[in-house]
C-alpha positions as a Markdown table, in Angstrom:
| # | Residue | x | y | z |
|---|---|---|---|---|
| 1 | Met | 0.0 | 0.0 | -0.1 |
| 2 | Glu | 1.4 | 3.3 | -1.2 |
| 3 | Asn | 1.7 | 6.4 | 1.2 |
| 4 | Pro | -1.0 | 9.0 | 0.1 |
| 5 | His | 1.3 | 11.7 | 1.3 |
| 6 | Glu | 3.9 | 10.5 | -1.1 |
| 7 | Gln | 1.6 | 10.6 | -4.1 |
| 8 | Val | 0.5 | 14.2 | -3.2 |
| 9 | Gln | 4.1 | 15.2 | -2.9 |
| 10 | Asn | 5.0 | 13.5 | -6.3 |
| 11 | Ala | 2.1 | 15.5 | -7.9 |
| 12 | Leu | 3.3 | 18.7 | -6.4 |
| 13 | Leu | 6.8 | 18.2 | -7.3 |
| 14 | Ala | 5.7 | 17.5 | -11.0 |
| 15 | Arg | 3.8 | 20.6 | -11.0 |
| 16 | Val | 6.7 | 22.6 | -9.6 |
| 17 | Ile | 9.1 | 20.9 | -12.2 |
| 18 | Thr | 6.9 | 21.8 | -15.0 |
| 19 | Asn | 6.2 | 25.6 | -13.8 |
| 20 | Val | 10.2 | 25.9 | -13.5 |
| 21 | Glu | 10.7 | 24.6 | -17.1 |
| 22 | Lys | 8.1 | 27.1 | -18.3 |
| 23 | Leu | 9.7 | 29.8 | -16.3 |
| 24 | Asn | 13.1 | 29.0 | -17.8 |
| 25 | Glu | 11.7 | 29.2 | -21.2 |
| 26 | Ala | 9.9 | 32.6 | -20.5 |
| 27 | Ile | 13.3 | 34.0 | -19.3 |
| 28 | Ile | 15.1 | 32.7 | -22.4 |
| 29 | Val | 12.6 | 34.5 | -24.7 |
| 30 | Leu | 12.9 | 37.7 | -22.3 |
| 31 | Asn | 16.7 | 37.7 | -22.7 |
| 32 | Arg | 16.4 | 37.3 | -26.5 |
| 33 | Val | 14.0 | 40.2 | -26.8 |
| 34 | Leu | 16.1 | 42.4 | -24.4 |
| 35 | Gln | 19.1 | 41.6 | -26.7 |
| 36 | Asp | 17.1 | 42.7 | -29.7 |
| 37 | Val | 16.1 | 45.9 | -27.8 |
| 38 | Asn | 19.6 | 46.7 | -26.8 |
| 39 | Arg | 20.9 | 46.1 | -30.3 |
| 40 | Glu | 18.2 | 48.5 | -31.7 |
| 41 | Asn | 19.0 | 51.1 | -29.1 |
| 42 | Met | 22.7 | 51.2 | -30.1 |
| 43 | Asn | 22.1 | 53.7 | -32.8 |
| 44 | Val | 20.1 | 55.9 | -30.4 |
| 45 | Glu | 23.0 | 55.7 | -27.9 |
| 46 | Leu | 25.7 | 56.6 | -30.4 |
| 47 | Leu | 23.6 | 59.5 | -31.7 |
| 48 | Ser | 23.2 | 60.8 | -28.1 |
| 49 | Gln | 27.0 | 60.6 | -27.5 |
| 50 | Met | 27.7 | 62.3 | -30.9 |
| 51 | Trp | 25.2 | 65.2 | -30.0 |
| 52 | Glu | 26.7 | 65.6 | -26.6 |
| 53 | Asn | 30.3 | 65.8 | -27.8 |
| 54 | Tyr | 28.9 | 68.3 | -30.5 |
| 55 | Gln | 27.4 | 70.4 | -27.8 |
| 56 | Arg | 30.5 | 70.3 | -25.6 |
| 57 | Asn | 32.6 | 71.6 | -28.6 |
| 58 | Val | 30.2 | 74.3 | -29.6 |
| 59 | Leu | 30.1 | 75.5 | -26.2 |
| 60 | Phe | 34.0 | 75.4 | -25.8 |
| 61 | Asn | 34.5 | 77.2 | -29.4 |
| 62 | Leu | 31.8 | 79.9 | -28.3 |
| 63 | Glu | 33.5 | 80.4 | -25.0 |
| 64 | Ser | 37.1 | 80.7 | -26.5 |
| 65 | Thr | 35.9 | 83.1 | -29.0 |
| 66 | Asp | 34.0 | 85.2 | -26.7 |
| 67 | Ser | 31.0 | 84.7 | -28.7 |
| 68 | Leu | 28.8 | 83.1 | -26.2 |
| 69 | Glu | 25.8 | 85.3 | -25.3 |
| 70 | Lys | 23.9 | 85.1 | -22.0 |
| 71 | Pro | 20.4 | 83.5 | -22.3 |
| 72 | Ile | 17.4 | 85.8 | -22.6 |
């Protein structure tokens, strides 16, 4: 005669294992999507860095030529 608690525990363990497998699959998909998003954002990041450098250079040039005017 089998232990009824063992049957319940085995059923619960099987459910936990199934849910963990599903969770792992979802995390793999999430990681893949995040990699795609990061890859797509690389151009935006590059443009942002270029713009920041441009602003810094313009400010330096305006200050060095005394052409920088005070804001209104």
